[in-house]
C-alpha positions as CSV (number, residue, x, y, z in Angstrom):
1,M,160.7,-92.5,80.9
2,A,157.3,-91.2,81.9
3,A,158.9,-88.3,83.8
4,K,161.0,-87.4,80.8
5,F,157.9,-87.5,78.6
6,R,156.0,-85.2,81.1
7,Q,159.0,-82.8,81.1
8,E,159.1,-82.7,77.3
9,S,155.3,-82.1,77.2
10,H,155.7,-79.3,79.7
11,D,158.5,-77.7,77.7
12,V,156.4,-77.8,74.5
13,A,153.4,-76.2,76.4
14,D,155.7,-73.5,77.7
15,E,157.0,-72.8,74.2
16,W,153.4,-72.5,72.9
17,D,152.5,-70.2,75.7
18,G,155.4,-68.0,74.8
19,Q,154.4,-67.9,71.2
20,A,150.8,-67.1,72.2
21,V,152.0,-64.2,74.4
22,A,154.2,-62.8,71.6
23,E,151.3,-63.0,69.1
24,Q,148.9,-61.3,71.6
25,D,151.4,-58.5,72.2
26,T,151.8,-58.0,68.4
27,Y,148.0,-58.0,68.0
28,S,147.5,-55.6,70.8
29,S,150.1,-53.1,69.6
30,A,148.8,-53.2,66.1
31,R,145.2,-52.6,67.3
32,A,146.4,-49.7,69.5
33,H,148.2,-48.2,66.5
34,I,145.1,-48.5,64.3
35,L,142.8,-47.0,66.9
36,E,145.3,-44.1,67.3
37,E,145.4,-43.5,63.6
38,C,141.6,-43.5,63.3
39,R,140.9,-41.2,66.2
40,L,139.8,-37.7,65.6
41,I,142.7,-35.3,66.0
42,H,142.6,-31.8,67.5
43,P,141.7,-29.5,66.1
44,I,138.8,-30.9,64.1
45,T,138.7,-29.0,60.9
46,Y,136.9,-29.1,57.6
47,D,138.2,-27.0,54.7
48,T,139.0,-23.7,56.3
49,Y,136.6,-24.1,59.2
50,N,138.2,-24.9,62.6
51,L,135.3,-26.6,64.2
52,C,137.0,-26.8,67.6
53,E,137.4,-23.0,67.7
54,L,133.9,-22.4,66.5
55,Y,132.6,-24.8,69.2
56,S,134.6,-23.2,72.0
57,N,133.5,-19.7,71.0
58,N,129.8,-20.8,70.6
59,K,129.8,-19.8,67.0
60,L,128.7,-23.0,65.3
61,T,125.4,-21.4,64.4
62,K,127.2,-18.9,62.2
63,L,127.6,-21.5,59.4
64,S,124.8,-22.0,56.8
65,V,122.7,-25.1,56.4
66,P,124.4,-26.2,53.1
67,I,127.8,-25.9,54.7
68,W,126.5,-28.0,57.6
69,R,125.3,-30.7,55.2
70,I,128.7,-30.9,53.6
71,I,130.5,-31.0,56.9
72,C,128.2,-33.7,58.3
73,S,128.6,-35.8,55.1
74,H,132.4,-35.4,55.4
75,F,132.4,-36.8,58.9
76,E,129.9,-39.5,58.0
77,V,127.2,-38.2,60.3
78,E,123.7,-39.4,59.5
79,I,121.6,-36.5,58.2
80,D,118.9,-38.0,56.1
81,S,116.1,-37.4,58.6
82,I,117.0,-33.7,59.1
83,S,114.9,-31.0,57.5
84,L,116.9,-29.0,55.0
85,K,115.9,-25.6,56.5
86,L,116.7,-26.1,60.1
87,K,120.3,-25.4,61.3
88,E,119.9,-26.5,64.9
89,P,119.8,-30.3,64.3
90,Y,123.1,-30.1,62.3
91,V,124.7,-28.0,65.1
92,Q,123.6,-30.6,67.7
93,L,125.1,-33.5,65.7
94,I,128.4,-31.6,65.3
95,E,128.4,-30.7,69.0
96,E,128.1,-34.4,69.8
97,L,131.1,-35.1,67.5
98,M,133.1,-32.2,69.2
99,R,132.6,-33.8,72.6
100,S,134.9,-36.6,71.4
101,C,137.8,-34.2,70.8
102,S,140.4,-33.6,73.4
103,C,139.6,-29.9,73.5
104,A,136.1,-30.4,74.8
């Protein structure tokens, strides 16, 4: 009787392990899908500006400061501490963002 009880306990534990593995697989695949959907895609664009192309051609400095403020706000880049007249800090922030793209 004790052996039968141990076998039944072992079978229940195996069933729980199987359920845990299935739940973990479902969680992992859902997480991977969400991360894929949230990842920046190539090319990174804003409005009519292809930022990947501008970055690769070293022409990021061609855009004006007001455009950079809008682009940084769109990509949720923190810009509160940047002076309104300087273009270079905005360009550096976007260059950092561009390094996360597959084209960089």
